[in-house]
Structure formats: C-alpha cells, structure tokens
N, C-alpha and C positions, 0 to 999 in steps of 0.2 A: 599407690606408692607413697610412703611416708617414712622419712628418715629424720631422726632427732640426733644431732651431732654435737660433740663437745671437743673443742680444739684447745688444749691446755699446754702451758709451758711457763718458763720464767720470762719476765719482761725482756724484750730484745730478741727472742728466739723466733718470732714471726708467727705465732699461733693465730693472732688476729688477722694477719695477711692471708694465711691459709683459709680461714673462714670467709674472708672477703672474696677470695678467688672462687670458692664454692658458690657463694651468692651470685657473683657475676656470671659464672657458668650456668647456674640454674636459670637465671634470667634469659641467657642466650638460648637455652633449650626450652623456653616457654613454660617453665615450672614456677610454682609459687614458692616463695622463700621469705624467711624472716631471720634476723640476726640480733642477738643481744650480747652484752659483754660485761665481764667483771675483771677488775685488776687491782693489785695492791697499790699503796700510796707511792711506792718507788716507781720511777719511770722505767728504769732498767734494773732487772734483778728480782723484782717482786713477782709473785705468781699472777698469771693472766689466763683467763678462760673466755673463749668466744663460743657462744651457743648458736647453732644454726638448725633451722627446721626446713626441710625441702619436701615438697609434696606436689602431686599432680591435681590436688583438690584444694579449696580454700583452707587456710590454717586458722583454727579457732583461738589458739592461745600460743604466745611466744615462749612459754615456759618449758625449759629442759632442766629439770632438777636432777633426780637420780633415775632417769629413764632414757638414757642415750643408747641407741643401737649402734652408733659409730662414735668411738672416742679416740683421742690422740693424747699421749703423754710424752712431751718433749724433755721433761726434767724430773729428777728424783723427787723434788719438793712437792710436786703436784700429782705424782703418780698414784698415791693412795686415794686421793679424791676421785681420780679417774676409775680406778678399780671398783670403788663403791658406787659409781654412777652408771655403770653399764648393766643393761637388762639381760636376763637370760636369752641366749641366742644372738646377742650382740657381738661386736668386734672391737677390741682394743689394740691400737697400734702404738707400740712403745719404743722409744729411742734407747736401745740397749747400750749406746755409747755413754749415756748419762744415768740410766736407771740401773743401779748396781744391786738392788735388793728387790727383785721381782717377787710377786705374790702368786699363789695358785689362782687360776681362773675358776670362778664359781658359776658354771653354766654358760660361759661365753668363751669366745676364741680370742687368744692373744697372738699378736705378731710382734716378734722382737727383731728390730732392725737397727743396725749401727749407723743411723742417719748422719750424726755429727761427724763420725770418722769418714764416712763415704763422701760427705760434702768437702771435707778437708782434702781428700784425694782428688776431687773435682776442681779444687782451686781455692775455696773459701768455706769456712764453717757457716757463713751467712746464708748459704743455699740449702741448709739441712731441712728447712721447712718444706722446700719444694721436692726434695727427695721423699720426705714423708707424705706429701700430698699425692705424689705419683703412686706410692704404696697403697694409700687409701683408695684411690681411683681403681687400681687393679684388684684390690681385695673386696670392694663393695659394689662396683659398677654404678655408683651414685650419679656419675656424669660420664660423658664420653671423653676419652683422652684428647681427641682433636679439639673439643670445645675448650678444655682447660689450656691447651697450647695457644689457642686463639686469645683467650683471656690474658695470658701472660704477655703475649705479643702486644695486645691492645693497651694493657695497663702499664707495662714497662717501656714499651716502644716509644711512647710520646716523651717520657721524662728521662729514661735511662736506657737508651737503645743498646748500649754496650753490654748490658746485663741480660738481655733477652736470650741469647744463645746459651749462656751458662745455666740460666734457670730452666730452660726447656730441656737441656741435657740432664740436669738434676731430676726433673720430673720424670723423664724417661728411664733414668737409672733406678729410681724407686719403684716405678711401674714394673720394670723387667725383673727386679729382685723378687717381688711378690709372685709374679707369674711363674718364675722359675721354681720358687719354693712350692707352689701349688701344682706344679707339673703342667701348666697351661701356657708354655712359652709361645 
C-alpha cells in the first residue's frame, strides 16, 4: 500500500492540519509516513499545500510533485494545481463551496463537496477541513475512521477539549456524505 497525498488550500483553511491528522493516524496504525509542506509568504490567505506519503513499506523519497493519488482542494486559487497533480486513477476531493470553476477530470475521480457550507451549518466554517478529512477517509480508506477520531481526541483534547465534539461531528458528516454518494451507507 502506497498513497501520495496533496492537501491544499488557502492559508488558515487547515490543509496542513488535515495532513498532520493523517500522519498521526498513520503512526497509530503502524504505517510509514512522511510529510512536507509549501506555503506562500502570507500567513493567512496565501496558498498552502502539505504533501503526505503513507505506506506499509519504507518510503524512499518524500517527493509528491505531480503524482498524487489522493488530493484535496479547499479553495479556488489552488484548485488548478490540484487538478494537474492527480495521477490517472487517483481521487480529487474539492470544496464546491469555494471552487466555482471546476474542470473536467482527466482519468481520475472528482468528489465535489460543499464542505465550507456544511461546516457553517455545524457551527463554524473552521471545521470545514475536518468535514473534508472525513470525506477523504470514506472515499479512499487510507485510514480507519476510529483511528482519526482518536487522533482528533488526542490532539485537541489536551489543548482545546471544547472543540473535540464539533470536529468529530464534522469528520463524521464528511464521511457519511461520501458513503451516501457512493451508495455504501
């Protein structure tokens, strides 16, 4: 098993946090993992991409250029790069609340999910990344859902315990949306 992932968005949308959650989940599941990150000079608002490789064998290179089999586009500004970075047979998860000009998939599957709108309905747009992470887990099986819930509890429980429930609800909402879409409820 080898997955090359690209989690992208505008600064402040939580794409790096999604990647970190995948890394921590992979460690919990005794998988090999490596993460690298790029971001614009702006702290909030500039494009940000975190690259993650998850494998059950040693990872020889941390490079995920234009060969991601799992990609996430949280904003319009980074969407084009994500479309170009997905390999044939891969999956691109797109925030349809923000991406208003979708492109045709060229040999890969696209999931359009209104994660920002869904997050607002749950209480705050700040949990859109967890809605999307749930969708990624459901659509790819890269990690077990229970593992990611444990990671959220461990990671947020120590510093921000009031946010644990909201983020787990967001994760489950994204997961359920993809399962419903694929007919695997």
